[in-house]
VOBA-1610 file (N, C-alpha, C; in pm, whole numbers, padded with zeros to 5 digits, always signed):
BEGIN
Lys+10685+07151+14804Lys+10545+07125+14779Lys+10470+07266+14854Leu+10509+07296+14982Leu+10449+07398+15044Leu+10481+07535+14960Asn+10611+07558+14926Asn+10627+07678+14850Asn+10528+07683+14736Gln+10504+07574+14651Gln+10401+07588+14547Gln+10269+07616+14592Glu+10223+07563+14709Glu+10097+07594+14769Glu+10091+07748+14803Ile+10191+07797+14862Ile+10201+07945+14893Ile+10176+08018+14777Arg+10265+07979+14657Arg+10260+08067+14534Arg+10111+08061+14471Asn+10058+07945+14480Asn+09898+07925+14441Asn+09815+08010+14518Lys+09802+07987+14646Lys+09703+08054+14723Lys+09732+08204+14749Cys+09861+08245+14767Cys+09883+08382+14801Cys+09899+08476+14677Cys+09885+08440+14567Cys+09898+08544+14437Cys+09776+08612+14410Asp+09805+08730+14346Asp+09702+08816+14311Asp+09698+08805+14150Ala+09659+08706+14087Ala+09678+08670+13960Ala+09614+08783+13862Glu+09481+08819+13927Glu+09421+08946+13839Glu+09508+09064+13797Asn+09589+09099+13921Asn+09675+09212+13909Asn+09831+09181+13878Glu+09841+09040+13864Glu+09987+09011+13828Glu+10064+09028+13924Ile+10031+08999+14060Ile+10128+09028+14174Ile+10151+08880+14241Tyr+10286+08843+14258Tyr+10285+08723+14298Tyr+10378+08725+14438Pro+10371+08623+14513Pro+10444+08611+14650Pro+10600+08638+14620Ile+10654+08704+14737Ile+10795+08700+14732Ile+10831+08587+14840Met+10899+08487+14797Met+10909+08378+14878Met+11003+08405+14998Asp+10976+08325+15086Asp+11066+08333+15224Asp+11106+08191+15272Gly+11156+08176+15386Gly+11184+08058+15456Gly+11336+08046+15477Pro+11380+07936+15529Pro+11541+07922+15527Pro+11628+07996+15421Met+11728+08075+15477Met+11807+08142+15397Met+11898+08064+15325Asp+11959+07961+15394Asp+12027+07857+15346Asp+11961+07716+15417Ile+11906+07632+15361Ile+11825+07520+15406Ile+11920+07440+15487Gln+12052+07406+15435Gln+12144+07313+15508Gln+12191+07392+15628Glu+12231+07510+15625Glu+12261+07600+15735Glu+12170+07617+15852Tyr+12052+07622+15797Tyr+11928+07652+15895Tyr+11908+07510+15979Phe+11908+07407+15918Phe+11884+07283+15978Phe+12003+07220+16058Ser+12120+07273+16017Ser+12219+07239+16095Ser+12264+07314+16207Ser+12204+07432+16215Ser+12237+07531+16318Ser+12207+07485+16455Ser+12296+07521+16542Ser+12270+07482+16695Ser+12156+07532+16754Lys+12090+07656+16695Lys+11963+07705+16743Lys+11895+07744+16613Lys+11776+07697+16582Lys+11719+07711+16460Lys+11631+07842+16493Ile+11679+07962+16438Ile+11608+08093+16460Ile+11524+08124+16336Leu+11396+08157+16365Leu+11277+08192+16281Leu+11254+08349+16299Trp+11280+08441+16200Trp+11239+08573+16226Trp+11100+08578+16161Leu+11003+08610+16230Leu+10849+08630+16177Leu+10833+08776+16156Met+10816+08824+16029Met+10815+08956+16001Met+10698+08965+15937Lys+10648+09108+15904Lys+10528+09165+15849Lys+10518+09113+15704Glu+10591+09166+15615Glu+10585+09163+15463Glu+10698+09222+15394Pro+10720+09161+15263Pro+10836+09195+15197Pro+10805+09326+15120Tyr+10915+09399+15105Tyr+10920+09527+15036Tyr+10988+09519+14882Glu+10939+09592+14779Glu+11014+09597+14678Glu+11053+09761+14634Lys+11152+09755+14573Lys+11185+09899+14528Lys+11111+09953+14400Glu+11087+09859+14309Glu+11010+09900+14196Glu+10875+09892+14185Glu+10815+09835+14075Glu+10676+09803+14069Glu+10648+09684+14167Arg+10523+09666+14197Arg+10474+09556+14283Arg+10436+09437+14210Glu+10553+09354+14197Glu+10515+09243+14110Glu+10555+09104+14180Gly+10643+09103+14270Gly+10674+08998+14352Gly+10745+08891+14256Asn+10724+08771+14284Asn+10770+08656+14213Asn+10908+08620+14203Trp+10983+08644+14335Trp+11127+08622+14346Trp+11144+08564+14499Ser+11257+08537+14512Ser+11270+08461+14662Ser+11401+08545+14727Ile+11350+08561+14859Ile+11461+08634+14956Ile+11583+08545+14971Pro+11544+08397+15004Pro+11668+08298+15015Pro+11744+08289+14897Asp+11683+08294+14775Asp+11756+08283+14670Asp+11846+08381+14631Phe+11789+08528+14652Phe+11853+08629+14641Phe+11980+08640+14746Phe+11981+08578+14856Phe+12080+08551+14951Phe+12208+08476+14889Lys+12150+08356+14847Lys+12244+08250+14797Lys+12312+08279+14682Thr+12222+08333+14563Thr+12286+08353+14427Thr+12349+08476+14396Asp+12310+08585+14460Asp+12368+08729+14434Asp+12370+08794+14565Tyr+12479+08728+14651Tyr+12504+08781+14777Tyr+12555+08911+14771Pro+12644+08965+14676Pro+12706+09096+14670Pro+12587+09198+14651Lys+12488+09161+14576Lys+12371+09266+14550Lys+12281+09269+14685Phe+12259+09135+14739Phe+12182+09118+14865Phe+12241+09218+14966Phe+12367+09208+14979Phe+12465+09282+15087Phe+12421+09439+15053Thr+12442+09475+14928Thr+12419+09620+14896Thr+12283+09650+14903Asp+12187+09607+14860Asp+12045+09621+14867Asp+11984+09609+14999Leu+12001+09500+15071Leu+11933+09484+15192Leu+12002+09515+15319Ile+12137+09505+15322Ile+12207+09555+15452Ile+12243+09687+15447Asn+12315+09742+15343Asn+12351+09870+15316Asn+12245+09977+15274Gly+12134+09922+15217Gly+12029+09996+15158Gly+11928+10048+15250Ser+11821+10089+15211Ser+11722+10147+15310Ser+11652+10032+15384Ser+11662+09896+15347Ser+11607+09794+15430Ser+11712+09769+15538Gly+11839+09821+15548Gly+11940+09793+15657Gly+11884+09828+15792Arg+11805+09912+15817Arg+11726+09940+15947Arg+11662+09810+16009Thr+11613+09729+15923Thr+11548+09581+15945Thr+11668+09495+15955Trp+11735+09477+15851Trp+11828+09366+15821Trp+11950+09364+15941Gln+12010+09488+15938Gln+12126+09514+16027Gln+12099+09448+16163Pro+11994+09480+16235Pro+11946+09438+16382Pro+11940+09287+16369Val+11878+09233+16262Val+11877+09096+16253Val+12004+09020+16242Val+12115+09092+16173Val+12234+09031+16170Val+12305+09034+16321Tyr+12286+09139+16376Tyr+12369+09156+16504Tyr+12301+09053+16626Ser+12155+09061+16611Ser+12088+08972+16700Ser+12120+08818+16686Thr+12116+08785+16573Thr+12155+08649+16512Thr+12281+08596+16574Tyr+12398+08689+16528Tyr+12528+08661+16553Tyr+12534+08652+16702Gly+12466+08722+16786Gly+12466+08725+16930Gly+12437+08587+16979Ile+12306+08556+16936Ile+12256+08431+16983Ile+12337+08327+16950Leu+12369+08313+16824Leu+12447+08194+16788Leu+12588+08189+16837Asn+12638+08292+16896Asn+12771+08307+16943Asn+12781+08315+17089Glu+12691+08213+17159Glu+12687+08224+17335Glu+12632+08336+17370Phe+12547+08395+17316Phe+12462+08538+17348Phe+12567+08621+17399Ser+12644+08644+17273Ser+12754+08752+17301Ser+12703+08890+17333Leu+12783+08954+17402Leu+12764+09117+17465Leu+12752+09201+17332Trp+12686+09306+17314Trp+12697+09379+17214Trp+12828+09441+17192Asp+12913+09475+17273Asp+13063+09523+17266Asp+13139+09407+17219Asp+13097+09276+17201Asp+13175+09169+17158Asp+13136+09131+17021Ile+13038+09190+16969Ile+13003+09168+16809Ile+13061+09269+16726Pro+13129+09228+16622Pro+13206+09309+16519Pro+13092+09390+16451Phe+13108+09514+16421Phe+13049+09593+16323Phe+13055+09532+16186Ile+12930+09577+16113Ile+12934+09509+15965Ile+13038+09597+15895Arg+13029+09708+15920Arg+13130+09793+15831Arg+13273+09754+15861Asn+13311+09706+15966Asn+13453+09653+16002Asn+13464+09476+15948Glu+13369+09408+15971Glu+13374+09269+15934Glu+13238+09235+15856Pro+13244+09273+15719Pro+13111+09246+15645Pro+13073+09101+15636Asp+13172+09022+15660Asp+13139+08867+15665Asp+13054+08831+15774Ile+13021+08892+15878Ile+12922+08848+15973Ile+12795+08852+15925Val+12756+08918+15804Val+12612+08921+15752Val+12592+08774+15692Lys+12687+08692+15675Lys+12663+08549+15627Lys+12599+08452+15736Val+12598+08506+15866Val+12514+08448+15976Val+12373+08421+15917Leu+12328+08521+15865Leu+12193+08501+15814Leu+12162+08369+15736Gly+12253+08301+15678Gly+12234+08168+15617Gly+12176+08066+15725Lys+12193+08113+15847Lys+12142+08020+15978Lys+12012+08028+16001Ile+11934+08133+15943Ile+11799+08174+16002Ile+11696+08129+15881Ala+11573+08135+15949Ala+11455+08132+15851Ala+11395+08271+15859Trp+11365+08322+15740Trp+11286+08457+15733Trp+11155+08430+15685Val+11046+08435+15755Val+10915+08427+15726Val+10838+08553+15735Asn+10747+08583+15617Asn+10670+08694+15615Asn+10530+08674+15639Ile+10440+08726+15732Ile+10317+08690+15749Ile+10237+08725+15605Gln+10275+08842+15554Gln+10204+08854+15422Gln+10319+08832+15313Lys+10262+08749+15211Lys+10365+08697+15128Lys+10380+08783+15004Leu+10264+08868+14979Leu+10279+08976+14870Leu+10368+09078+14911Pro+10427+09157+14806Pro+10494+09267+14857Pro+10402+09378+14891Ser+10460+09461+14962Ser+10381+09560+15053Ser+10299+09654+14961Glu+10182+09674+14967Glu+10101+09768+14888Glu+10154+09926+14912Asn+10234+09955+15022Asn+10262+10088+15040Asn+10423+10098+15043Gly+10462+10054+14943Gly+10615+10054+14931Gly+10706+09995+15061Ser+10743+10100+15121Ser+10828+10074+15251Ser+10764+10101+15395Leu+10613+10118+15385Leu+10539+10158+15510Leu+10438+10039+15516Thr+10448+09983+15620Thr+10345+09870+15639Thr+10207+09925+15709Asn+10096+09886+15643Asn+09972+09900+15697Asn+09933+09767+15778Met+09912+09782+15895Met+09887+09664+15999Met+09779+09597+15953Gly+09687+09674+15905Gly+09557+09630+15881Gly+09563+09502+15772His+09652+09530+15671His+09698+09446+15557His+09749+09297+15640Ile+09829+09327+15713Ile+09908+09207+15786Ile+09776+09124+15859His+09699+09197+15925His+09605+09129+16010His+09517+09042+15909Ser+09492+09115+15786Ser+09411+09051+15689Ser+09481+08920+15638Ala+09604+08943+15600Ala+09682+08837+15517Ala+09672+08739+15622Tyr+09698+08753+15758Tyr+09715+08648+15859Tyr+09581+08562+15858Gly+09481+08633+15870Gly+09350+08568+15864Gly+09321+08486+15754Lys+09358+08530+15633Lys+09327+08444+15524Lys+09430+08337+15496Tyr+09563+08349+15539Tyr+09662+08249+15535Tyr+09716+08188+15652Lys+09641+08191+15765Lys+09691+08148+15875Lys+09735+07984+15870Glu+09667+07916+15800Glu+09687+07759+15800Glu+09819+07743+15714Leu+09851+07820+15623Leu+09989+07811+15531Leu+10075+07868+15632Leu+10083+07975+15703Leu+10191+08010+15764Leu+10222+07909+15900Ser+10112+07829+15945Ser+10122+07729+16048Ser+10191+07619+15991Lys+10162+07580+15881Lys+10240+07469+15806Lys+10384+07501+15802Gln+10408+07620+15746Gln+10532+07664+15731Gln+10630+07677+15858Ile+10567+07734+15979Ile+10648+07718+16087Ile+10678+07590+16156Asn+10561+07494+16146Asn+10580+07363+16201Asn+10680+07283+16119Leu+10704+07317+15968Leu+10811+07258+15904Leu+10921+07287+15934Leu+10954+07436+15959Leu+11066+07477+15996Leu+11108+07446+16127Asp+11019+07403+16240Asp+11055+07348+16353Asp+11130+07447+16433Pro+11132+07574+16452Pro+11241+07664+16488Pro+11233+07630+16662Asp+11367+07660+16700Asp+11398+07653+16854Asp+11370+07782+16907Ile+11374+07917+16830Ile+11354+08030+16883Ile+11285+08108+16776Ile+11165+08179+16794Ile+11089+08266+16712Ile+11117+08415+16750Ile+11163+08496+16656Ile+11163+08636+16696Ile+11064+08712+16627Cys+10970+08788+16666Cys+10879+08851+16611Cys+10914+08985+16565Gly+10924+09029+16434Gly+10955+09158+16408Gly+10832+09248+16393Asn+10777+09306+16518Asn+10651+09381+16533Asn+10550+09285+16458Thr+10540+09160+16496Thr+10446+09065+16467Thr+10356+09003+16556Tyr+10419+09021+16699Tyr+10339+08956+16791Tyr+10204+08988+16822Ser+10193+09100+16786Ser+10030+09155+16813Ser+09935+09079+16716Val+09982+09039+16605Val+09918+08968+16503Val+09896+08831+16542Ile+10010+08752+16586Ile+10007+08617+16571Ile+10022+08564+16738Gly+10055+08649+16827Gly+10072+08611+16962Gly+09982+08517+17033Asn+09847+08556+17003Asn+09746+08458+17084Asn+09760+08306+17022Asp+09805+08300+16892Asp+09802+08174+16838Asp+09956+08090+16871Leu+10041+08160+16917Leu+10164+08108+16941Leu+10147+08031+17061Gly+10093+08091+17159Gly+10042+08008+17292Gly+10167+07982+17354Asn+10168+07849+17397Asn+10271+07778+17448Asn+10375+07722+17379Leu+10377+07755+17258Leu+10492+07715+17161Leu+10489+07560+17146Thr+10367+07484+17140Thr+10365+07356+17126Thr+10399+07322+16976Lys+10423+07186+16938Lys+10441+07162+16808Lys+10328+07191+16709Asn+10197+07189+16753Asn+10103+07236+16703Asn+10039+07382+16720Ile+10142+07465+16687Ile+10121+07621+16717Ile+10004+07672+16687Phe+09930+07649+16594Phe+09825+07727+16550Phe+09681+07622+16567Thr+09675+07542+16667Thr+09566+07454+16674Thr+09438+07562+16736Asp+09326+07508+16712Asp+09206+07592+16748Asp+09166+07519+16883Asn+09217+07422+16944Asn+09200+07361+17074Asn+09218+07454+17202
//
């Protein structure tokens, strides 16, 4: 229901640009994880035309080989690889760096991503390709703060990791109560 609300409110129908959906990479794995980790990121990128209308979790689950090639070994690897290593470390008793296998040696560690939720503040694809304009992120947050609040509260994370987004959302995270975005 919330995903449909995001699709309806965050689209740019005039220019035929639609949200790239986010959320739990694998809903069962996320909600059964020992620690529910939410990665709060800026915005999704697309290699081709700026159209959107696809889902990061669906890409992970339905075309894992392409997900691995495009997002882990491709240009997005500089974002996704640290997420893999950090998530692996957190979910494995806060493993030390030297104890975490390298993706190139043990590619299956990438499957740890099934245990996270990936949430972008800006739901539409980046206007600048692979370079984020933080003004766009602040603007999207201002417009869709209520939707993001609903999404985070529904996911009920134990840990929120901000991917260069704390400056946008930090004041509203406050003491991390269940009602994260209240105006009180």
